[in-house]
PLY file of the C-alpha trace (Angstrom):
ply
format ascii 1.0
element vertex 60
property float x
property float y
property float z
element edge 59
property int vertex1
property int vertex2
end_header
-2.79 4.63 33.62
-0.82 7.10 36.11
0.15 3.86 37.84
2.19 2.26 35.02
5.47 3.38 34.95
6.87 4.40 31.80
3.73 4.36 29.93
3.77 7.60 28.56
6.49 6.90 25.98
3.77 4.42 23.78
1.77 7.42 22.47
4.68 9.11 21.48
6.55 5.89 19.77
2.91 5.31 17.59
2.90 8.53 16.29
6.57 8.56 15.46
6.04 5.22 13.61
2.71 6.69 11.99
4.40 9.84 10.96
7.55 7.82 9.47
5.36 5.63 7.60
3.14 8.29 5.74
6.39 10.42 5.27
8.23 7.23 3.43
4.91 6.62 1.79
4.73 10.15 0.49
8.27 9.99 -0.56
7.74 7.16 -2.50
4.87 8.00 -4.46
6.32 11.25 -5.70
10.18 9.72 -6.44
8.46 7.06 -8.37
9.01 6.76 -12.26
5.64 7.99 -14.10
6.35 4.65 -16.34
6.23 2.28 -13.45
3.21 3.60 -12.16
1.16 3.61 -15.45
2.51 0.06 -15.84
1.50 -0.89 -12.05
-1.80 1.13 -12.84
-2.98 -1.60 -15.24
-2.26 -5.06 -13.65
-5.89 -4.83 -12.36
-7.18 -4.77 -16.04
-4.95 -7.36 -17.38
-6.03 -9.87 -14.66
-9.54 -9.28 -15.50
-8.84 -9.80 -19.24
-7.06 -12.98 -18.75
-9.79 -14.31 -15.95
-12.57 -13.57 -18.99
-10.23 -15.20 -21.27
-10.18 -18.48 -19.12
-13.87 -18.56 -18.41
-14.72 -17.96 -22.15
-12.50 -21.26 -23.09
-14.15 -23.30 -20.18
-17.55 -22.09 -21.51
-17.03 -23.71 -25.02
0 1
1 2
2 3
3 4
4 5
5 6
6 7
7 8
8 9
9 10
10 11
11 12
12 13
13 14
14 15
15 16
16 17
17 18
18 19
19 20
20 21
21 22
22 23
23 24
24 25
25 26
26 27
27 28
28 29
29 30
30 31
31 32
32 33
33 34
34 35
35 36
36 37
37 38
38 39
39 40
40 41
41 42
42 43
43 44
44 45
45 46
46 47
47 48
48 49
49 50
50 51
51 52
52 53
53 54
54 55
55 56
56 57
57 58
58 59
């Protein structure tokens, strides 16, 4: 690894990308509106209910 010129920059870049991504994600989560998060959190349940309704229609 010491033979490759300029390789020491890659771990620094990786760390910066990691830090920036999770900092932005942290900021987005805490700045999001509660109503939006509640609405989005119900999406999986709505899809399950829709799927169950479709299955019941096809079984009859």
